[in-house]
Backbone as a printed PyTorch tensor [residue, N CA C, xyz], in Angstrom:
tensor([[[  0.8890, -13.2920, -15.3930],
         [  1.5260, -14.6090, -15.4630],
         [  3.0280, -14.4330, -15.5530]],

        [[  3.7290, -15.4640, -15.2320],
         [  5.1620, -15.4540, -15.4190],
         [  5.9740, -15.3430, -14.1500]],

        [[  7.2600, -15.6500, -14.2890],
         [  8.2140, -15.6170, -13.1960],
         [  9.4260, -14.8270, -13.6670]],

        [[  9.8230, -13.8240, -12.8840],
         [ 10.9350, -12.9550, -13.2700],
         [ 11.8960, -12.8480, -12.0940]],

        [[ 13.1810, -12.9130, -12.3830],
         [ 14.2040, -12.7930, -11.3590],
         [ 14.8300, -11.3950, -11.4490]],

        [[ 14.8610, -10.7120, -10.2930],
         [ 15.4070,  -9.3630, -10.2100],
         [ 16.2080,  -9.2010,  -8.9500]],

        [[ 16.8270,  -8.0590,  -8.7770],
         [ 17.5710,  -7.7810,  -7.5670],
         [ 17.0740,  -6.4640,  -6.9450]],

        [[ 17.1850,  -6.3980,  -5.6500],
         [ 16.8870,  -5.1730,  -4.9080],
         [ 18.2190,  -4.4190,  -4.7520]],

        [[ 18.2000,  -3.1490,  -5.0630],
         [ 19.4500,  -2.3820,  -4.9530],
         [ 19.6890,  -1.9710,  -3.4880]],

        [[ 20.8190,  -1.3080,  -3.2690],
         [ 21.2400,  -0.9390,  -1.9200],
         [ 20.2670,   0.0350,  -1.2270]],

        [[ 19.4490,   0.7220,  -1.9960],
         [ 18.5060,   1.6540,  -1.4290],
         [ 17.1040,   1.0250,  -1.2350]],

        [[ 16.9810,  -0.2700,  -1.5120],
         [ 15.7070,  -0.9760,  -1.3170],
         [ 14.7540,  -0.8340,  -2.4970]],

        [[ 15.2950,  -0.4860,  -3.6680],
         [ 14.4500,  -0.3120,  -4.8560],
         [ 14.4330,  -1.6020,  -5.6750]],

        [[ 13.3130,  -1.8660,  -6.2880],
         [ 13.1310,  -3.0640,  -7.0970],
         [ 12.4630,  -2.6590,  -8.4220]],

        [[ 13.0040,  -3.1780,  -9.5120],
         [ 12.3960,  -2.9650, -10.8320],
         [ 11.2250,  -3.9230, -10.9750]],

        [[ 10.0720,  -3.3880, -11.3180],
         [  8.8890,  -4.2030, -11.6110],
         [  8.9180,  -4.5200, -13.0990]],

        [[  8.8290,  -5.8140, -13.4670],
         [  8.8700,  -6.1630, -14.8740],
         [  7.8110,  -5.3890, -15.6780]],

        [[  8.1840,  -5.0020, -16.8880],
         [  7.2810,  -4.1770, -17.7190],
         [  5.9360,  -4.8290, -17.9560]],

        [[  5.9470,  -6.1530, -18.0610],
         [  4.6790,  -6.8600, -18.2670],
         [  3.7100,  -6.6020, -17.1340]],

        [[  4.2060,  -6.5460, -15.8930],
         [  3.3560,  -6.2980, -14.7350],
         [  3.0430,  -4.8170, -14.5950]],

        [[  3.9370,  -3.9570, -15.0010],
         [  3.6710,  -2.5110, -14.8750],
         [  2.4280,  -2.1130, -15.6290]],

        [[  2.2100,  -2.7030, -16.7900],
         [  1.0150,  -2.3690, -17.5650],
         [ -0.2640,  -2.7020, -16.8060]],

        [[ -0.2850,  -3.8450, -16.1500],
         [ -1.4890,  -4.2650, -15.4040],
         [ -1.6350,  -3.5450, -14.0920]],

        [[ -0.5200,  -3.2500, -13.4010],
         [ -0.5720,  -2.6360, -12.0910],
         [ -0.8600,  -1.1540, -12.1520]],

        [[ -0.3940,  -0.5020, -13.2040],
         [ -0.5460,   0.9580, -13.2830],
         [  0.6100,   1.6440, -12.5590]],

        [[  0.5270,   2.9550, -12.4940],
         [  1.6130,   3.7230, -11.8530],
         [  1.5930,   3.5860, -10.3330]],

        [[  0.4010,   3.5180,  -9.7430],
         [  0.2610,   3.3430,  -8.2900],
         [ -0.4420,   2.0050,  -8.0320]],

        [[  0.0160,   1.3450,  -6.9710],
         [ -0.5730,   0.0570,  -6.5850],
         [ -0.2760,  -0.1780,  -5.1400]],

        [[ -0.8070,  -1.2590,  -4.5750],
         [ -0.6630,  -1.5370,  -3.1490],
         [  0.1090,  -2.8460,  -2.9750]],

        [[  1.0420,  -2.8020,  -2.0310],
         [  1.8250,  -3.9950,  -1.6580],
         [  1.5230,  -4.2620,  -0.1760]],

        [[  1.3580,  -5.5370,   0.1670],
         [  1.0860,  -5.8930,   1.5490],
         [  1.6960,  -7.2540,   1.8910]],

        [[  1.6430,  -7.6010,   3.1450],
         [  2.1200,  -8.8960,   3.5850],
         [  1.2130,  -9.9780,   3.0150]],

        [[  1.8200, -10.9250,   2.2800],
         [  1.0470, -11.9960,   1.7170],
         [  1.1580, -13.2260,   2.5720]],

        [[  0.6800, -14.3120,   2.0330],
         [  0.7960, -15.5950,   2.7010],
         [  2.0870, -16.2830,   2.2780]],

        [[  2.5370, -17.2520,   3.0300],
         [  3.7220, -18.0080,   2.7220],
         [  4.9880, -17.1480,   2.7170]],

        [[  4.9880, -16.0800,   3.4630],
         [  6.1430, -15.1530,   3.5900],
         [  6.5420, -14.5170,   2.2680]],

        [[  5.5680, -14.1520,   1.4720],
         [  5.8440, -13.3570,   0.2700],
         [  5.0090, -12.0810,   0.3990]],

        [[  5.1830, -11.1860,  -0.5700],
         [  4.4070,  -9.9740,  -0.6050],
         [  3.3530, -10.0900,  -1.7080]],

        [[  2.1780,  -9.5400,  -1.4750],
         [  1.1380,  -9.4950,  -2.4680],
         [  1.0890,  -8.0810,  -3.0180]],

        [[  0.9370,  -7.9630,  -4.3280],
         [  0.8680,  -6.6810,  -4.9900],
         [ -0.4470,  -6.6400,  -5.7760]],

        [[ -1.2180,  -5.5890,  -5.5290],
         [ -2.5240,  -5.4350,  -6.1870],
         [ -2.6260,  -4.1220,  -6.9470]],

        [[ -3.1960,  -4.1330,  -8.1320],
         [ -3.5230,  -2.8460,  -8.7660],
         [ -4.5780,  -2.1700,  -7.9050]],

        [[ -4.7530,  -0.8790,  -8.0300],
         [ -5.6790,  -0.1420,  -7.1500],
         [ -7.0860,  -0.7250,  -7.1980]],

        [[ -7.5760,  -1.1000,  -8.3840],
         [ -8.9140,  -1.6630,  -8.4900],
         [ -9.0010,  -3.0300,  -7.7810]],

        [[ -7.9590,  -3.8430,  -7.9430],
         [ -7.9190,  -5.1290,  -7.2750],
         [ -7.8580,  -4.9700,  -5.7610]],

        [[ -7.0950,  -3.9750,  -5.3040],
         [ -7.0290,  -3.6770,  -3.8740],
         [ -8.4130,  -3.2960,  -3.3350]],

        [[ -9.1070,  -2.4510,  -4.0650],
         [-10.4420,  -2.0220,  -3.6530],
         [-11.3930,  -3.2240,  -3.5500]],

        [[-11.2920,  -4.1550,  -4.4710],
         [-12.1110,  -5.3570,  -4.4410],
         [-11.7500,  -6.2430,  -3.2450]],

        [[-10.4420,  -6.3880,  -2.9760],
         [-10.0220,  -7.1800,  -1.8170],
         [-10.4580,  -6.5390,  -0.5240]],

        [[-10.3400,  -5.2130,  -0.4690],
         [-10.7700,  -4.4760,   0.7360],
         [-12.2580,  -4.6970,   0.9550]],

        [[-13.0440,  -4.6670,  -0.0840],
         [-14.5000,  -4.8720,   0.0550],
         [-14.7810,  -6.2860,   0.5840]],

        [[-14.1090,  -7.2760,   0.0650],
         [-14.3020,  -8.6550,   0.5640],
         [-13.9660,  -8.7770,   2.0370]],

        [[-12.8310,  -8.1560,   2.4370],
         [-12.4040,  -8.2730,   3.8170],
         [-13.3190,  -7.4980,   4.7600]],

        [[-13.9360,  -6.4340,   4.2610],
         [-14.9010,  -5.6820,   5.0640],
         [-16.1080,  -6.5420,   5.4300]],

        [[-16.4210,  -7.5220,   4.5950],
         [-17.5940,  -8.3240,   4.8400],
         [-17.3490,  -9.4340,   5.8780]],

        [[-16.1040,  -9.6380,   6.3030],
         [-15.8140, -10.6310,   7.3180],
         [-16.4310, -10.1860,   8.6450]],

        [[-16.8950, -11.1240,   9.4280],
         [-17.5340, -10.7690,  10.7070],
         [-16.4660, -10.2830,  11.7270]],

        [[-16.5550,  -8.9960,  12.1140],
         [-15.5690,  -8.4660,  13.0380],
         [-15.6800,  -9.0570,  14.4460]],

        [[-16.7280,  -9.7900,  14.7090],
         [-16.8810, -10.4420,  15.9910],
         [-16.0090, -11.6900,  16.1370]],

        [[-15.4880, -12.1720,  15.0170],
         [-14.6120, -13.3690,  15.0490],
         [-13.1590, -12.9360,  15.2200]],

        [[-12.4760, -13.4790,  16.2160],
         [-11.1050, -13.1170,  16.5020],
         [-10.1680, -13.4260,  15.3510]],

        [[-10.3940, -14.5850,  14.6770],
         [ -9.5040, -14.9340,  13.5560],
         [ -9.6530, -13.9600,  12.3910]],

        [[-10.8820, -13.5060,  12.1450],
         [-11.1020, -12.5310,  11.0760],
         [-10.4380, -11.2010,  11.4220]],

        [[-10.5880, -10.7640,  12.6440],
         [ -9.9720,  -9.5070,  13.0660],
         [ -8.4540,  -9.5980,  12.9560]],

        [[ -7.8840, -10.7170,  13.3760],
         [ -6.4270, -10.8910,  13.3270],
         [ -5.9160, -10.8580,  11.8980]],

        [[ -6.6070, -11.5520,  11.0090],
         [ -6.1660, -11.5570,   9.6020],
         [ -6.2620, -10.1650,   8.9780]],

        [[ -7.3830,  -9.4970,   9.1910],
         [ -7.5770,  -8.1670,   8.6120],
         [ -6.5450,  -7.1980,   9.1670]],

        [[ -6.2500,  -7.2200,  10.4540],
         [ -5.2350,  -6.3460,  11.0390],
         [ -3.8700,  -6.5890,  10.3840]],

        [[ -3.5090,  -7.8360,  10.2850],
         [ -2.1870,  -8.1880,   9.7310],
         [ -2.0930,  -7.7480,   8.2920]],

        [[ -3.1240,  -8.0260,   7.5130],
         [ -3.1480,  -7.7360,   6.0710],
         [ -3.0840,  -6.2330,   5.8280]],

        [[ -3.9010,  -5.4690,   6.5330],
         [ -3.9740,  -4.0360,   6.2910],
         [ -2.8090,  -3.2620,   6.9420]],

        [[ -2.3250,  -3.7250,   8.0730],
         [ -1.2620,  -3.0080,   8.7470],
         [  0.0320,  -3.0240,   7.9280]],

        [[  0.1870,  -4.0400,   7.0960],
         [  1.3940,  -4.1380,   6.2760],
         [  1.2420,  -3.4430,   4.9200]],

        [[  0.0670,  -2.9600,   4.6180],
         [ -0.2000,  -2.4050,   3.2910],
         [  0.4980,  -1.0530,   3.0850]],

        [[  1.0210,  -0.8920,   1.8650],
         [  1.6940,   0.3370,   1.5070],
         [  1.3930,   0.6580,   0.0550]],

        [[  1.0280,   1.9020,  -0.2090],
         [  0.7960,   2.3330,  -1.5870],
         [  2.1610,   2.6620,  -2.1870]],

        [[  2.4640,   2.1000,  -3.3480],
         [  3.7200,   2.3170,  -4.0040],
         [  3.4930,   2.9990,  -5.3640]],

        [[  4.4850,   3.7100,  -5.7930],
         [  4.4200,   4.4070,  -7.0810],
         [  5.7090,   4.1360,  -7.8630]],

        [[  5.5510,   3.8210,  -9.1290],
         [  6.7180,   3.5680,  -9.9690],
         [  7.4570,   4.8690, -10.2670]],

        [[  8.7880,   4.7830, -10.2910],
         [  9.5490,   5.9260, -10.7670],
         [  9.7450,   5.8070, -12.2840]],

        [[ 10.4770,   6.6960, -12.8690],
         [ 10.6370,   6.7250, -14.3100],
         [ 11.3530,   5.4750, -14.8670]],

        [[ 12.1220,   4.8310, -14.0110],
         [ 12.8450,   3.5990, -14.4350],
         [ 12.0300,   2.3450, -14.1570]],

        [[ 10.8010,   2.4900, -13.7120],
         [  9.9450,   1.3130, -13.4450],
         [ 10.2870,   0.6470, -12.1100]],

        [[ 10.8780,   1.4090, -11.1870],
         [ 11.2300,   0.8900,  -9.8690],
         [ 10.2700,   1.3320,  -8.8010]],

        [[ 10.2510,   0.5710,  -7.7320],
         [  9.5230,   0.9830,  -6.5140],
         [ 10.5030,   0.8880,  -5.3640]],

        [[ 10.2090,   1.6680,  -4.3190],
         [ 10.9440,   1.5470,  -3.0710],
         [ 10.1480,   0.6310,  -2.1760]],

        [[ 10.7180,  -0.5260,  -1.8660],
         [ 10.0300,  -1.4690,  -1.0060],
         [ 10.1940,  -1.0360,   0.4600]],

        [[  9.1190,  -0.8100,   1.1670],
         [  9.2240,  -0.4290,   2.5850],
         [ 10.0190,  -1.4700,   3.3840]],

        [[ 10.8140,  -0.9930,   4.3400],
         [ 11.6400,  -1.8820,   5.1370],
         [ 10.8740,  -2.9400,   5.8850]],

        [[  9.7000,  -2.6010,   6.4170],
         [  8.9150,  -3.6090,   7.1570],
         [  8.4730,  -4.7610,   6.2410]],

        [[  8.1690,  -4.4460,   4.9990],
         [  7.7470,  -5.5040,   4.0630],
         [  8.9590,  -6.3300,   3.6060]],

        [[ 10.1140,  -5.6890,   3.4050],
         [ 11.3290,  -6.4440,   3.0690],
         [ 11.6760,  -7.4010,   4.1840]],

        [[ 11.5350,  -6.9100,   5.4040],
         [ 11.8330,  -7.7470,   6.5730],
         [ 10.8570,  -8.9260,   6.6650]],

        [[  9.5660,  -8.6500,   6.5340],
         [  8.5630,  -9.7040,   6.6230],
         [  8.8130, -10.8310,   5.6110]],

        [[  9.1050, -10.4680,   4.3750],
         [  9.2850, -11.4640,   3.2920],
         [ 10.7210, -11.9500,   3.2040]],

        [[ 11.5860, -11.4730,   4.1220],
         [ 13.0010, -11.8580,   4.1670],
         [ 13.6640, -11.6040,   2.8170]],

        [[ 13.3980, -10.4000,   2.2680],
         [ 13.9750, -10.0350,   0.9700],
         [ 15.3210,  -9.4070,   1.2060]],

        [[ 16.3310,  -9.9210,   0.5400],
         [ 17.6410,  -9.2990,   0.6150],
         [ 18.0030,  -8.7700,  -0.7770]],

        [[ 18.7740,  -9.4830,  -1.5080],
         [ 19.2250,  -8.9810,  -2.8030],
         [ 18.4180,  -9.5970,  -3.9470]],

        [[ 18.3690, -10.9110,  -3.9930],
         [ 17.7500, -11.6270,  -5.1170],
         [ 16.2800, -11.9640,  -4.8150]],

        [[ 15.4010, -11.5420,  -5.7400],
         [ 13.9660, -11.8030,  -5.5560],
         [ 13.3830, -12.4240,  -6.8130]],

        [[ 12.2480, -13.0260,  -6.6420],
         [ 11.4790, -13.5810,  -7.7340],
         [ 10.1010, -12.8850,  -7.7100]],

        [[  9.6950, -12.3980,  -8.8740],
         [  8.4090, -11.7090,  -9.0020],
         [  7.5420, -12.6060,  -9.8570]],

        [[  6.3820, -12.9660,  -9.3160],
         [  5.5220, -13.9800,  -9.9150],
         [  4.1390, -13.4090, -10.1810]],

        [[  3.6100, -13.6460, -11.3840],
         [  2.2500, -13.2630, -11.7020],
         [  1.3030, -14.3590, -11.3060]],

        [[  0.3140, -14.0270, -10.4760],
         [ -0.6420, -15.0260,  -9.9750],
         [ -2.0780, -14.5020, -10.1890]],

        [[ -2.5480, -14.6130, -11.4180],
         [ -3.8920, -14.2220, -11.7770],
         [ -4.1430, -12.7330, -11.4990]],

        [[ -4.8210, -12.4050, -10.3830],
         [ -5.2250, -11.0080, -10.1350],
         [ -4.2100, -10.2450,  -9.2810]],

        [[ -3.0890, -10.8610,  -8.9610],
         [ -2.0950, -10.1660,  -8.1550],
         [ -0.6990, -10.5950,  -8.6150]],

        [[  0.2750,  -9.8490,  -8.1120],
         [  1.6810, -10.1900,  -8.3120],
         [  2.2380, -10.5340,  -6.9490]],

        [[  3.1570, -11.4940,  -6.8880],
         [  3.7970, -11.8380,  -5.6360],
         [  5.2820, -11.5760,  -5.7600]],

        [[  5.8700, -11.1240,  -4.6760],
         [  7.3270, -10.8830,  -4.6020],
         [  7.8790, -11.8030,  -3.5100]],

        [[  8.8200, -12.6370,  -3.9240],
         [  9.4210, -13.6570,  -3.0570],
         [ 10.9270, -13.4600,  -2.9260]],

        [[ 11.4390, -13.8370,  -1.7930],
         [ 12.9000, -14.0390,  -1.6940],
         [ 13.2370, -15.2050,  -2.5980]],

        [[ 14.2840, -15.1010,  -3.3540],
         [ 14.6680, -16.1560,  -4.2940],
         [ 14.8270, -17.4920,  -3.5500]],

        [[ 15.4990, -17.4300,  -2.3940],
         [ 15.7230, -18.6470,  -1.6110],
         [ 14.4010, -19.2660,  -1.1740]],

        [[ 13.5140, -18.4310,  -0.6460],
         [ 12.2240, -18.9370,  -0.1750],
         [ 11.3710, -19.4480,  -1.3180]],

        [[ 11.4160, -18.8130,  -2.4930],
         [ 10.6630, -19.2690,  -3.6870],
         [ 11.1710, -20.6650,  -4.0840]],

        [[ 12.4540, -20.8220,  -4.1240],
         [ 13.0200, -22.1320,  -4.5210],
         [ 12.6110, -23.2200,  -3.5170]],

        [[ 12.6120, -22.9060,  -2.2180],
         [ 12.1820, -23.8820,  -1.1870],
         [ 10.7120, -24.1920,  -1.3960]],

        [[  9.8950, -23.1720,  -1.5930],
         [  8.4710, -23.3510,  -1.8060],
         [  8.1840, -24.2480,  -3.0220]],

        [[  8.8750, -23.9780,  -4.1100],
         [  8.6950, -24.7790,  -5.3280],
         [  9.0450, -26.2640,  -5.0970]],

        [[ 10.1560, -26.4870,  -4.3970],
         [ 10.5590, -27.8710,  -4.0840],
         [  9.4990, -28.5580,  -3.2330]],

        [[  9.0170, -27.8440,  -2.2000],
         [  8.0080, -28.4310,  -1.2980],
         [  6.7080, -28.7050,  -2.0200]],

        [[  6.3240, -27.8470,  -2.8970],
         [  4.9980, -27.9410,  -3.5440],
         [  5.0010, -28.8300,  -4.7710]],

        [[  6.1320, -28.9550,  -5.4550],
         [  6.1990, -29.7140,  -6.6950],
         [  5.7050, -31.1570,  -6.5250]],

        [[  6.1070, -31.7710,  -5.4060],
         [  5.6970, -33.1620,  -5.1760],
         [  4.2070, -33.3000,  -4.9430]],

        [[  3.5620, -32.2310,  -4.5410],
         [  2.1380, -32.2760,  -4.2210],
         [  1.2630, -31.7610,  -5.3600]],

        [[  1.8820, -31.2930,  -6.4370],
         [  1.1540, -30.6090,  -7.5180],
         [ -0.0120, -31.4340,  -8.0500]],

        [[  0.2430, -32.6880,  -8.3750],
         [ -0.8350, -33.5050,  -8.9520],
         [ -1.9160, -33.8100,  -7.9370]],

        [[ -1.5290, -34.1090,  -6.7020],
         [ -2.4920, -34.3840,  -5.6650],
         [ -3.3730, -33.1580,  -5.3880]],

        [[ -2.7470, -31.9870,  -5.3570],
         [ -3.5180, -30.7460,  -5.1770],
         [ -4.4990, -30.5370,  -6.3160]],

        [[ -4.0450, -30.7690,  -7.5390],
         [ -4.9040, -30.5890,  -8.6970],
         [ -6.1130, -31.5170,  -8.6210]],

        [[ -5.9280, -32.7650,  -8.2020],
         [ -7.0190, -33.6860,  -8.0720],
         [ -8.0650, -33.2290,  -7.0910]],

        [[ -7.5960, -32.5630,  -6.0370],
         [ -8.5320, -32.1050,  -4.9700],
         [ -9.2780, -30.8290,  -5.3470]],

        [[ -8.6410, -29.9180,  -6.0460],
         [ -9.2690, -28.5910,  -6.1860],
         [ -9.5360, -28.1240,  -7.5870]],

        [[ -9.0360, -28.8100,  -8.6030],
         [ -9.2190, -28.3000,  -9.9690],
         [-10.0410, -29.2700, -10.7920]],

        [[-11.0300, -28.7350, -11.4900],
         [-11.8480, -29.5280, -12.4000],
         [-11.3890, -29.2100, -13.8170]],

        [[-10.5500, -30.0770, -14.3830],
         [ -9.9790, -29.8180, -15.7050],
         [-10.9590, -30.1530, -16.8340]],

        [[-12.1360, -30.6400, -16.4860],
         [-13.1200, -30.9610, -17.5160],
         [-14.0030, -29.7630, -17.8580]],

        [[-13.5200, -28.5910, -17.5870],
         [-14.3040, -27.3730, -17.8350],
         [-14.4600, -27.1280, -19.3110]]])
């Protein structure tokens, strides 16, 4: 959970907040996410996601396209002693990451957003928050 603002240094390194480091472990997987952000999974979470995607019917073009896109962007990352990772150039380009980023905890994964794109997304989604909740969330649990 949570939202953290960080910067990418000139070498493409990003500090992962300590709260997320505990959950992610020393090695984890980063890939192209939805909405032009990056998805970050702990190794166990990645294995579970991989298993789910393996069950998609390979005879469907849309399933093949999604799986190709998702896996082709995947990269195993490892924290250095300062809690940083080197973000691969292709992933920085995909998510339009430059200097300022927002790192967000989203249940079983972490997302990395361009600060500009995160702010746009929040503005776009804020007006729909209640309507979305009415459609998909049962708060009477």
